[in-house]
Backbone as CSV, one residue per row, in Angstrom:
resi,resn,N_x,N_y,N_z,CA_x,CA_y,CA_z,C_x,C_y,C_z
1,UNK,95.290,75.420,67.482,95.533,76.851,67.305,94.961,77.345,65.982
2,UNK,94.893,76.474,64.981,94.370,76.894,63.680,92.897,77.285,63.780
3,UNK,92.117,76.490,64.564,90.709,76.815,64.773,90.559,78.130,65.524
4,UNK,91.542,78.457,66.355,91.512,79.677,67.149,91.580,80.918,66.266
5,UNK,92.192,80.767,65.089,92.373,81.917,64.191,91.040,82.480,63.700
6,UNK,89.990,81.692,63.698,88.693,82.159,63.213,87.856,82.810,64.296
7,UNK,88.370,82.854,65.494,87.607,83.389,66.622,87.692,84.920,66.688
8,UNK,86.636,85.508,67.273,86.595,86.951,67.489,86.598,87.197,68.992
9,UNK,87.562,87.974,69.438,87.730,88.216,70.873,87.621,89.711,71.166
10,UNK,86.815,90.028,72.168,86.694,91.416,72.618,87.507,91.579,73.894
11,UNK,88.374,92.587,73.936,89.129,92.910,75.139,88.593,94.233,75.667
12,UNK,87.867,94.150,76.758,87.237,95.329,77.342,88.117,95.848,78.464
13,UNK,88.616,97.072,78.277,89.553,97.649,79.232,90.988,97.412,78.797
14,UNK,91.322,97.825,77.585,92.647,97.559,77.020,93.664,98.593,77.498
15,UNK,93.910,98.578,78.821,94.941,99.428,79.406,96.284,98.721,79.353
16,UNK,97.040,98.745,80.451,98.372,98.138,80.450,98.275,96.632,80.233
17,UNK,97.574,95.929,81.144,97.451,94.482,81.021,96.517,94.107,79.880
18,UNK,95.367,94.758,79.806,94.409,94.457,78.733,94.993,94.713,77.363
19,UNK,95.749,95.797,77.226,96.383,96.100,75.945,97.436,95.066,75.582
20,UNK,98.192,94.605,76.601,99.203,93.573,76.355,98.542,92.262,75.930
21,UNK,97.412,91.933,76.563,96.664,90.728,76.190,96.174,90.839,74.752
22,UNK,95.603,91.981,74.416,95.102,92.194,73.055,96.224,92.067,72.034
23,UNK,97.371,92.667,72.333,98.502,92.623,71.400,99.021,91.196,71.225
24,UNK,99.043,90.431,72.321,99.518,89.048,72.243,98.576,88.177,71.417
25,UNK,97.287,88.499,71.428,96.292,87.707,70.697,96.214,88.073,69.216
26,UNK,96.598,89.285,68.883,96.393,89.799,67.524,96.956,88.928,66.392
27,UNK,98.125,88.314,66.555,98.623,87.490,65.436,97.783,86.241,65.172
28,UNK,96.905,85.887,66.118,96.223,84.593,66.034,94.712,84.674,65.820
29,UNK,94.105,85.840,66.077,92.652,85.936,65.936,92.249,87.398,65.778
30,UNK,90.964,87.600,65.505,90.439,88.957,65.365,90.167,89.536,66.744
31,UNK,90.689,90.730,67.006,90.557,91.351,68.324,89.858,92.702,68.196
32,UNK,88.850,92.892,69.044,88.197,94.189,69.177,88.506,94.711,70.569
33,UNK,88.918,95.968,70.673,89.338,96.526,71.957,88.523,97.754,72.320
34,UNK,88.349,97.949,73.617,87.703,99.164,74.111,88.524,99.729,75.261
35,UNK,88.345,101.029,75.480,88.989,101.708,76.599,88.319,103.063,76.763
36,UNK,88.266,103.539,77.999,87.619,104.841,78.207,88.352,105.951,77.465
37,UNK,89.686,105.920,77.475,90.474,106.894,76.725,90.808,106.287,75.370
38,UNK,89.895,106.458,74.427,89.985,105.781,73.134,91.241,106.162,72.371
39,UNK,91.712,107.399,72.541,92.889,107.841,71.783,94.130,107.001,72.107
40,UNK,94.144,106.349,73.273,95.290,105.532,73.661,95.268,104.145,73.018
41,UNK,94.253,103.876,72.212,94.163,102.595,71.508,94.718,102.672,70.093
42,UNK,95.274,103.815,69.719,95.763,103.983,68.355,96.857,102.974,68.017
43,UNK,97.726,102.689,68.995,98.788,101.705,68.758,98.228,100.334,68.430
44,UNK,97.174,99.914,69.146,96.530,98.632,68.863,95.841,98.649,67.501
45,UNK,95.241,99.783,67.165,94.591,99.905,65.855,95.600,99.697,64.731
46,UNK,96.780,100.316,64.885,97.812,100.197,63.860,98.339,98.771,63.725
47,UNK,98.202,97.991,64.796,98.656,96.600,64.761,97.566,95.630,64.312
48,UNK,96.377,96.177,63.996,95.332,95.337,63.422,94.085,95.152,64.243
49,UNK,94.031,95.719,65.435,92.839,95.574,66.268,91.736,96.501,65.776
50,UNK,90.510,96.045,65.934,89.356,96.908,65.675,89.025,97.639,66.968
51,UNK,88.724,98.912,66.879,88.389,99.703,68.060,86.884,99.930,68.076
52,UNK,86.224,99.436,69.120,84.772,99.558,69.229,84.409,100.863,69.940
53,UNK,83.268,101.445,69.579,82.860,102.704,70.209,82.398,102.525,71.655
54,UNK,81.976,101.301,72.010,81.510,101.062,73.374,81.645,99.574,73.704
55,UNK,81.500,99.259,74.984,81.681,97.877,75.442,80.621,96.929,74.896
56,UNK,79.380,97.399,74.826,78.288,96.538,74.381,78.482,96.089,72.941
57,UNK,78.843,97.011,72.062,79.030,96.641,70.658,80.219,95.698,70.491
58,UNK,81.251,95.866,71.321,82.406,94.956,71.267,81.993,93.554,71.676
59,UNK,81.196,93.443,72.736,80.763,92.131,73.234,79.820,91.449,72.264
60,UNK,78.998,92.226,71.571,77.997,91.649,70.669,78.627,90.833,69.547
61,UNK,79.752,91.269,69.028,80.355,90.588,67.877,81.431,89.576,68.272
62,UNK,81.624,89.365,69.595,82.717,88.509,70.059,82.262,87.080,70.351
63,UNK,83.168,86.125,70.113,82.969,84.740,70.557,83.423,84.588,72.009
64,UNK,84.416,85.388,72.389,84.971,85.361,73.738,85.159,86.800,74.202
65,UNK,84.696,87.092,75.422,84.823,88.433,75.979,85.840,88.393,77.113
66,UNK,86.851,89.250,77.034,87.870,89.356,78.080,87.689,90.686,78.798
67,UNK,87.530,90.607,80.123,87.423,91.807,80.946,88.768,92.087,81.590
68,UNK,89.321,93.258,81.318,90.594,93.653,81.930,90.421,95.014,82.611
69,UNK,89.247,95.205,83.207,88.939,96.463,83.898,89.301,96.327,85.374
70,UNK,89.258,97.442,86.096,89.535,97.416,87.523,88.411,96.683,88.257
71,UNK,88.716,96.096,89.419,87.709,95.308,90.128,86.393,96.047,90.368
72,UNK,86.485,97.321,90.720,85.278,98.088,90.985,84.413,98.339,89.767
73,UNK,84.964,98.108,88.569,84.206,98.331,87.338,83.579,97.056,86.779
74,UNK,83.937,95.904,87.340,83.488,94.632,86.762,81.968,94.518,86.746
75,UNK,81.327,94.747,87.884,79.880,94.566,87.962,79.136,95.553,87.064
76,UNK,79.451,96.877,87.095,78.776,97.794,86.168,78.979,97.427,84.706
77,UNK,80.199,97.022,84.338,80.454,96.648,82.948,79.660,95.405,82.577
78,UNK,79.656,94.412,83.461,78.900,93.190,83.173,77.410,93.469,83.055
79,UNK,76.893,94.328,83.911,75.476,94.694,83.814,75.169,95.292,82.438
80,UNK,76.103,96.107,81.969,75.907,96.782,80.686,75.943,95.819,79.510
81,UNK,76.864,94.846,79.548,77.052,93.967,78.395,76.351,92.621,78.542
82,UNK,75.653,92.412,79.658,75.021,91.114,79.925,74.183,90.590,78.763
83,UNK,73.355,91.424,78.102,72.557,90.898,76.993,73.409,90.324,75.860
84,UNK,74.571,90.918,75.619,75.448,90.457,74.532,76.282,89.256,74.943
85,UNK,76.327,88.948,76.249,77.164,87.845,76.733,76.373,86.560,76.975
86,UNK,75.080,86.598,76.746,74.261,85.409,76.976,74.766,84.250,76.115
87,UNK,75.053,83.123,76.755,75.534,81.948,76.040,76.991,82.011,75.634
88,UNK,77.716,83.048,76.087,79.120,83.210,75.714,80.038,83.024,76.919
89,UNK,81.316,82.838,76.620,82.337,82.725,77.651,82.931,84.100,77.925
90,UNK,83.011,84.445,79.207,83.615,85.708,79.642,84.788,85.381,80.564
91,UNK,85.949,85.940,80.260,87.147,85.750,81.087,87.468,87.073,81.763
92,UNK,87.491,87.065,83.095,87.799,88.281,83.845,89.200,88.205,84.425
93,UNK,90.006,89.231,84.178,91.339,89.340,84.765,91.343,90.304,85.946
94,UNK,90.176,90.670,86.427,90.089,91.573,87.575,90.282,90.802,88.872
95,UNK,91.041,91.368,89.793,91.245,90.732,91.089,89.957,90.793,91.908
96,UNK,89.828,89.850,92.821,88.822,89.862,93.890,87.413,89.428,93.481
97,UNK,86.932,89.849,92.314,85.541,89.579,91.942,85.380,88.100,91.613
98,UNK,84.560,87.411,92.399,84.433,85.962,92.299,83.535,85.536,91.139
99,UNK,83.617,84.257,90.829,82.733,83.676,89.812,81.275,83.875,90.203
100,UNK,80.978,83.690,91.481,79.596,83.815,91.954,79.050,85.218,91.737
101,UNK,79.861,86.232,92.051,79.417,87.612,91.867,79.202,87.931,90.389
102,UNK,80.115,87.473,89.546,79.967,87.740,88.116,78.719,87.059,87.564
103,UNK,78.439,85.865,88.074,77.261,85.124,87.628,75.985,85.870,87.992
104,UNK,75.981,86.530,89.146,74.813,87.312,89.547,74.608,88.509,88.622
105,UNK,75.719,89.081,88.160,75.620,90.260,87.290,75.208,89.903,85.867
106,UNK,75.618,88.722,85.386,75.276,88.285,84.020,74.981,86.783,84.071
107,UNK,73.785,86.411,84.519,73.462,85.000,84.787,73.556,84.071,83.587
108,UNK,73.398,84.605,82.383,73.363,83.736,81.207,74.717,83.558,80.544
109,UNK,75.751,84.152,81.103,77.109,83.981,80.579,77.821,82.866,81.343
110,UNK,78.880,82.344,80.754,79.752,81.380,81.424,81.068,82.094,81.739
111,UNK,81.677,81.759,82.873,82.786,82.579,83.351,84.066,81.796,83.655
112,UNK,85.178,82.452,83.352,86.512,82.066,83.796,87.063,83.261,84.573
113,UNK,87.615,82.994,85.751,88.288,84.052,86.511,89.781,83.782,86.442
114,UNK,90.558,84.782,86.036,91.984,84.577,85.790,92.828,85.671,86.443
115,UNK,94.096,85.353,86.629,95.072,86.329,87.110,96.386,86.082,86.378
116,UNK,96.990,87.139,85.873,98.258,87.001,85.160,99.228,88.070,85.660
117,UNK,100.331,88.265,84.964,101.278,89.306,85.355,101.809,90.032,84.119
118,UNK,102.634,91.038,84.357,103.055,91.918,83.272,103.935,91.241,82.233
119,UNK,104.400,90.023,82.515,105.226,89.317,81.531,104.440,88.940,80.275
120,UNK,103.110,89.137,80.297,102.342,88.915,79.060,102.802,89.881,77.968
121,UNK,103.442,90.979,78.378,103.960,91.940,77.401,104.963,91.298,76.452
122,UNK,105.639,90.249,76.928,106.606,89.535,76.079,106.171,88.071,75.903
123,UNK,104.883,87.828,76.092,104.292,86.484,75.940,104.952,85.448,76.855
124,UNK,105.336,85.904,78.054,105.926,84.999,79.040,105.168,85.076,80.361
125,UNK,103.889,85.432,80.279,103.092,85.530,81.485,102.783,84.169,82.083
126,UNK,102.449,84.178,83.371,101.985,82.965,84.041,100.556,83.259,84.475
127,UNK,99.597,82.613,83.804,98.188,82.889,84.026,97.544,81.738,84.779
128,UNK,96.987,82.038,85.949,96.244,81.037,86.710,94.756,81.355,86.572
129,UNK,93.934,80.309,86.569,92.508,80.554,86.340,91.658,79.482,86.989
130,UNK,90.373,79.829,87.204,89.375,78.858,87.646,88.135,79.049,86.780
131,UNK,87.276,78.052,86.760,86.124,78.056,85.860,84.837,77.819,86.634
132,UNK,83.725,78.346,86.093,82.453,78.015,86.724,81.957,76.666,86.195
133,UNK,80.948,76.125,86.867,80.519,74.752,86.570,79.811,74.622,85.229
134,UNK,79.475,75.743,84.601,78.768,75.693,83.325,79.695,75.753,82.112
135,UNK,80.975,75.996,82.327,81.895,76.053,81.189,81.990,74.680,80.527
136,UNK,82.158,74.696,79.222,82.191,73.466,78.433,83.630,73.119,78.047
137,UNK,83.802,71.935,77.509,85.127,71.552,77.027,85.556,72.421,75.850
138,UNK,84.597,72.833,75.043,84.915,73.758,73.941,85.408,75.091,74.497
139,UNK,84.768,75.543,75.582,85.232,76.765,76.253,86.679,76.618,76.698
140,UNK,86.992,75.469,77.289,88.334,75.264,77.834,89.371,75.179,76.716
141,UNK,88.999,74.591,75.597,89.912,74.544,74.453,90.211,75.961,73.968
142,UNK,89.158,76.783,73.918,89.311,78.160,73.466,90.173,78.968,74.433
143,UNK,89.900,78.847,75.720,90.615,79.674,76.687,92.068,79.225,76.831
144,UNK,92.320,77.930,76.725,93.719,77.465,76.791,94.513,77.951,75.587
145,UNK,93.865,78.004,74.422,94.537,78.546,73.240,94.852,80.019,73.443
146,UNK,93.908,80.750,74.044,94.134,82.175,74.306,95.269,82.376,75.300
147,UNK,95.273,81.600,76.386,96.307,81.750,77.403,97.679,81.321,76.882
148,UNK,97.694,80.382,75.941,98.970,79.963,75.350,99.625,81.116,74.602
149,UNK,98.823,82.046,74.095,99.366,83.230,73.419,100.023,84.186,74.410
150,UNK,99.659,84.050,75.690,100.172,84.954,76.713,101.380,84.394,77.449
151,UNK,101.587,83.079,77.342,102.662,82.410,78.070,102.178,81.067,78.570
152,UNK,102.278,80.830,79.869,101.832,79.587,80.482,100.503,79.806,81.206
153,UNK,99.637,78.783,81.165,98.364,78.851,81.874,98.180,77.627,82.741
154,UNK,97.546,77.802,83.905,97.326,76.674,84.810,96.020,76.862,85.562
155,UNK,95.189,75.812,85.594,93.934,75.862,86.319,94.175,75.580,87.803
156,UNK,93.529,76.381,88.660,93.658,76.219,90.112,92.278,76.366,90.745
157,UNK,92.179,76.020,92.017,90.953,76.261,92.768,90.799,77.760,93.018
158,UNK,89.580,78.244,92.998,89.350,79.677,93.156,89.868,80.198,94.493
159,UNK,89.865,79.364,95.527,90.312,79.799,96.848,91.764,80.271,96.858
160,UNK,92.550,79.861,95.851,93.976,80.221,95.815,94.251,81.515,95.046
161,UNK,93.250,82.068,94.380,93.516,83.197,93.486,93.945,84.463,94.221
162,UNK,93.410,84.716,95.412,93.831,85.909,96.140,95.307,85.816,96.529
163,UNK,95.731,84.631,96.974,97.143,84.437,97.325,98.016,84.535,96.085
164,UNK,97.548,83.966,94.971,98.334,84.013,93.737,98.427,85.430,93.171
165,UNK,97.487,86.293,93.552,97.594,87.702,93.176,98.873,88.295,93.775
166,UNK,99.161,87.911,95.020,100.372,88.398,95.693,101.615,87.661,95.214
167,UNK,101.454,86.405,94.836,102.606,85.588,94.459,102.991,85.799,92.995
168,UNK,102.019,85.648,92.103,102.304,85.733,90.671,102.121,87.150,90.146
169,UNK,101.002,87.779,90.520,100.739,89.130,90.031,101.770,90.135,90.522
170,UNK,102.115,90.049,91.821,103.098,90.972,92.395,104.522,90.447,92.286
171,UNK,104.672,89.165,91.980,105.976,88.518,91.950,107.036,89.212,91.111
172,UNK,106.701,89.710,89.907,107.735,90.405,89.124,108.421,91.531,89.889
173,UNK,107.668,92.219,90.770,108.283,93.300,91.545,109.358,92.758,92.477
174,UNK,109.131,91.562,93.040,110.143,90.964,93.920,111.384,90.573,93.114
175,UNK,111.141,89.982,91.935,112.270,89.562,91.098,113.076,90.769,90.630
176,UNK,112.376,91.857,90.270,113.090,93.060,89.848,113.959,93.600,90.980
177,UNK,113.490,93.462,92.217,114.277,93.913,93.369,115.558,93.102,93.500
178,UNK,115.450,91.778,93.294,116.626,90.917,93.336,117.597,91.286,92.220
179,UNK,117.070,91.432,91.003,117.919,91.760,89.851,118.597,93.116,90.050
180,UNK,117.833,94.093,90.535,118.411,95.420,90.781,119.539,95.340,91.804
181,UNK,119.344,94.529,92.851,120.372,94.388,93.884,121.627,93.746,93.320
182,UNK,121.450,92.745,92.443,122.610,92.112,91.809,123.357,93.107,90.930
183,UNK,122.597,93.926,90.198,123.208,94.939,89.339,124.025,95.919,90.178
184,UNK,123.416,96.399,91.266,124.114,97.375,92.113,125.368,96.768,92.745
185,UNK,125.281,95.494,93.119,126.463,94.839,93.669,127.585,94.758,92.652
186,UNK,127.201,94.469,91.386,128.204,94.403,90.327,128.794,95.775,90.024
187,UNK,127.964,96.810,90.084,128.460,98.171,89.863,129.468,98.555,90.942
188,UNK,129.202,98.107,92.148,130.072,98.457,93.272,131.496,97.949,93.080
189,UNK,131.619,96.807,92.384,132.967,96.257,92.169,133.482,96.534,90.763
190,UNK,132.797,97.442,90.026,133.369,97.958,88.798,132.835,97.424,87.479
191,UNK,131.801,96.580,87.479,131.265,96.059,86.215,130.415,97.131,85.536
192,UNK,130.570,97.346,84.220,129.737,98.323,83.521,128.246,98.004,83.664
193,UNK,127.409,99.029,83.721,125.990,98.876,84.007,125.279,97.995,82.980
194,UNK,125.559,98.181,81.688,124.832,97.422,80.682,125.147,95.927,80.773
195,UNK,126.423,95.607,81.043,126.805,94.199,81.200,126.190,93.620,82.473
196,UNK,126.199,94.404,83.544,125.632,93.955,84.813,124.146,93.640,84.667
197,UNK,123.434,94.516,83.941,121.996,94.300,83.753,121.731,93.014,82.981
198,UNK,122.433,92.842,81.857,122.207,91.636,81.047,122.590,90.371,81.814
199,UNK,123.699,90.442,82.545,124.141,89.270,83.298,123.118,88.886,84.363
200,UNK,122.610,89.880,85.086,121.637,89.603,86.144,120.328,89.077,85.567
201,UNK,119.836,89.718,84.491,118.563,89.307,83.898,118.641,87.906,83.307
202,UNK,119.711,87.634,82.565,119.845,86.305,81.951,120.069,85.224,83.010
203,UNK,120.725,85.581,84.097,120.894,84.625,85.188,119.542,84.261,85.786
204,UNK,118.668,85.259,85.976,117.330,85.005,86.517,116.511,84.145,85.555
205,UNK,116.608,84.457,84.255,115.864,83.682,83.250,116.355,82.239,83.218
206,UNK,117.679,82.071,83.122,118.254,80.727,83.029,117.965,79.891,84.253
207,UNK,118.101,80.483,85.447,117.854,79.745,86.685,116.391,79.306,86.763
208,UNK,115.475,80.180,86.352,114.042,79.848,86.390,113.708,78.732,85.404
209,UNK,114.257,78.821,84.203,113.982,77.783,83.202,114.552,76.436,83.630
210,UNK,115.747,76.448,84.230,116.338,75.195,84.710,115.502,74.606,85.835
211,UNK,115.006,75.461,86.716,114.166,75.000,87.822,112.920,74.295,87.303
212,UNK,112.258,74.898,86.317,111.045,74.303,85.754,111.347,73.032,84.968
213,UNK,112.432,73.051,84.210,112.762,71.891,83.368,113.243,70.697,84.179
214,UNK,113.964,70.959,85.268,114.557,69.865,86.040,113.566,69.184,86.972
215,UNK,112.598,69.951,87.462,111.671,69.402,88.439,112.283,69.224,89.813
216,UNK,113.494,69.746,89.994,114.191,69.588,91.274,113.831,70.718,92.232
217,UNK,114.095,70.471,93.519,113.876,71.501,94.526,114.933,72.594,94.341
218,UNK,114.569,73.862,94.555,115.554,74.941,94.395,116.821,74.721,95.224
219,UNK,116.666,74.168,96.420,117.838,73.941,97.277,118.811,72.955,96.644
220,UNK,118.269,71.951,95.927,119.130,70.969,95.283,119.943,71.610,94.166
221,UNK,119.310,72.461,93.383,120.021,73.164,92.308,121.036,74.142,92.873
222,UNK,120.690,74.781,93.973,121.638,75.705,94.610,122.879,74.961,95.094
223,UNK,122.658,73.772,95.670,123.800,73.001,96.180,124.754,72.562,95.069
224,UNK,124.202,72.408,93.854,125.038,71.973,92.735,126.096,73.008,92.351
225,UNK,125.837,74.272,92.680,126.807,75.317,92.328,127.522,75.873,93.560
226,UNK,127.347,75.197,94.697,127.968,75.667,95.932,129.078,74.709,96.348
227,UNK,130.307,75.108,96.103,131.459,74.251,96.427,132.116,74.717,97.720
228,UNK,132.750,73.791,98.446,133.413,74.152,99.711,134.470,75.236,99.516
229,UNK,134.387,76.279,100.321,135.382,77.343,100.272,135.351,78.170,99.010
230,UNK,134.261,78.070,98.217,134.191,78.745,96.929,133.520,80.112,96.973
231,UNK,133.318,80.640,95.795,132.731,81.979,95.642,131.271,81.999,96.080
232,UNK,130.484,80.987,95.625,129.043,80.988,95.876,128.719,80.930,97.354
233,UNK,129.425,80.083,98.111,129.129,79.961,99.540,129.417,81.259,100.278
234,UNK,130.404,82.006,99.784,130.711,83.298,100.411,129.541,84.267,100.239
235,UNK,128.983,84.285,99.025,127.833,85.145,98.781,126.595,84.683,99.553
236,UNK,126.376,83.373,99.594,125.225,82.835,100.328,125.312,83.144,101.817
237,UNK,126.533,83.124,102.349,126.721,83.439,103.770,126.233,84.860,104.059
238,UNK,126.593,85.796,103.183,126.158,87.187,103.376,124.638,87.304,103.276
239,UNK,124.035,86.558,102.345,122.575,86.588,102.212,121.895,86.051,103.465
240,UNK,122.437,84.962,104.005,121.855,84.396,105.220,122.017,85.342,106.405
241,UNK,123.133,86.079,106.443,123.333,87.073,107.500,122.231,88.121,107.489
242,UNK,121.740,88.453,106.294,120.693,89.474,106.166,119.288,88.879,106.247
243,UNK,119.177,87.576,106.501,117.892,86.887,106.640,117.011,87.091,105.405
244,UNK,117.613,86.921,104.221,116.901,87.231,102.988,115.711,86.320,102.769
245,UNK,115.828,85.047,103.111,114.701,84.142,102.905,113.520,84.505,103.798
246,UNK,113.835,84.867,105.043,112.773,85.316,105.945,112.098,86.562,105.400
247,UNK,112.901,87.478,104.831,112.352,88.719,104.277,111.390,88.433,103.135
248,UNK,111.757,87.518,102.239,110.873,87.195,101.115,109.627,86.449,101.579
249,UNK,109.778,85.563,102.551,108.612,84.867,103.090,107.639,85.851,103.720
250,UNK,108.176,86.827,104.445,107.328,87.854,105.053,106.650,88.717,103.980
251,UNK,107.397,89.007,102.922,106.842,89.833,101.837,105.642,89.150,101.186
252,UNK,105.787,87.860,100.871,104.688,87.129,100.238,103.499,87.018,101.195
253,UNK,103.781,86.737,102.474,102.701,86.617,103.455,101.975,87.949,103.637
254,UNK,102.736,89.056,103.719,102.124,90.376,103.907,101.304,90.776,102.690
255,UNK,101.844,90.523,101.504,101.117,90.853,100.278,99.851,90.010,100.152
256,UNK,99.936,88.748,100.537,98.765,87.867,100.487,97.677,88.357,101.430
257,UNK,98.089,88.762,102.636,97.133,89.289,103.612,96.465,90.559,103.102
258,UNK,97.276,91.431,102.492,96.725,92.671,101.933,95.760,92.371,100.788
259,UNK,96.136,91.415,99.939,95.270,91.043,98.818,93.929,90.528,99.317
260,UNK,93.935,89.738,100.391,92.685,89.211,100.948,91.832,90.325,101.537
261,UNK,92.485,91.296,102.228,91.742,92.424,102.799,91.084,93.257,101.709
262,UNK,91.858,93.559,100.652,91.318,94.353,99.547,90.198,93.592,98.853
263,UNK,90.397,92.275,98.666,89.381,91.456,98.010,88.084,91.472,98.794
264,UNK,88.173,91.408,100.123,86.970,91.422,100.956,86.217,92.740,100.789
265,UNK,86.963,93.852,100.733,86.325,95.160,100.551,85.659,95.266,99.179
266,UNK,86.367,94.823,98.149,85.843,94.906,96.785,84.598,94.031,96.639
267,UNK,84.640,92.834,97.202,83.498,91.932,97.101,82.287,92.494,97.834
268,UNK,82.526,93.082,98.993,81.436,93.678,99.752,80.773,94.799,98.957
269,UNK,81.598,95.641,98.316,81.051,96.727,97.500,80.282,96.175,96.297
270,UNK,80.808,95.127,95.677,80.136,94.517,94.530,78.801,93.903,94.937
271,UNK,78.766,93.248,96.086,77.520,92.654,96.570,76.477,93.722,96.828
272,UNK,76.902,94.854,97.413,75.956,95.952,97.652,75.416,96.498,96.341
273,UNK,76.296,96.602,95.344,75.858,97.125,94.048,74.863,96.182,93.385
274,UNK,75.129,94.886,93.451,74.203,93.902,92.875,72.862,93.957,93.596
275,UNK,72.906,94.116,94.919,71.670,94.193,95.699,70.872,95.436,95.325
276,UNK,71.565,96.575,95.151,70.881,97.807,94.739,70.241,97.638,93.367
277,UNK,70.980,97.015,92.443,70.433,96.793,91.103,69.204,95.914,91.173
278,UNK,69.250,94.892,92.025,68.099,94.006,92.174,66.893,94.727,92.718
279,UNK,67.123,95.621,93.683,66.018,96.386,94.246,65.419,97.331,93.219
280,UNK,66.259,97.907,92.339,65.735,98.808,91.311,64.858,98.051,90.313
281,UNK,65.244,96.790,90.026,64.445,95.987,89.104,63.104,95.631,89.728
282,UNK,63.112,95.276,91.029,61.884,94.889,91.705,60.961,96.078,91.934
283,UNK,61.552,97.251,92.192,60.762,98.450,92.461,61.223,99.599,91.577
284,UNK,60.922,99.535,90.266,61.369,100.589,89.354,60.798,101.944,89.741
285,UNK,61.514,103.006,89.364,61.099,104.368,89.702,59.671,104.621,89.237
286,UNK,58.897,105.208,90.134,57.526,105.563,89.780,56.508,104.486,90.096
287,UNK,56.955,103.268,90.457,56.004,102.201,90.755,55.642,102.229,92.218
288,UNK,54.518,101.633,92.548,54.060,101.575,93.935,54.187,100.137,94.425
289,UNK,55.033,99.893,95.429,55.195,98.537,95.930,53.884,97.950,96.418
290,UNK,53.664,96.688,96.125,52.445,96.013,96.559,52.496,95.756,98.038
291,UNK,51.347,95.876,98.715,51.257,95.624,100.158,50.792,94.203,100.422
292,UNK,50.545,93.412,99.382,50.063,92.048,99.571,51.162,91.149,100.084
């Protein structure tokens, strides 16, 4: 981590997620940020980030370039900054856009494709990523140090990233639904709202940490707190009556299917854009195509 402090990182597209990433990195390295609405970067400036006038100048001075733009903007942005990214590592947090497509847009850069969630705001994000075949061990040391600032990081096969968009990226929304339901249940029987919120949130945090630390199956941990004729089994019975597990399984499956459909559309549009750019290079305006 000490070597990481000397690095310069550009965060292009410092909106909600990009801004959270930039803020998480600021205590550990030099961060330059860009955004179309520059006035919204004032908070990052006050915390020590440098604000670049454009994406190209931000990429030029960076050791690592992080893209946190929308999927439809990835290819145009990469085309713009490609000269400054030659020989550098670029990490994209945009959904759908594959390593192959990014490589076509900026052939001389090395790429990591990543997906995280909003918990990076409190440095508790879960970031999954894949790498292209040209990334080096030095690249991986750098990117793991960066992801450690955001929470937990894990390398996966690229084929799983669309599903993980629905599982990890959308997952906080499912957890918030569970927590909200617990809060409302507690309110119904008279618990004050502030106590109900803290109790539900800390229960979710504690249960998740125990699950990760123990290495046990969730069902095994659930059985440890389920006694015959007790309180927990009564609540579990009501949950099973409502088919809650089936509902969550359907939610993840439906979200995964939607993520794949959207990814296919975004990739198709990106491929068309790359093809158009290639045709413009081969036949620039005003030139006469050869008939040979």
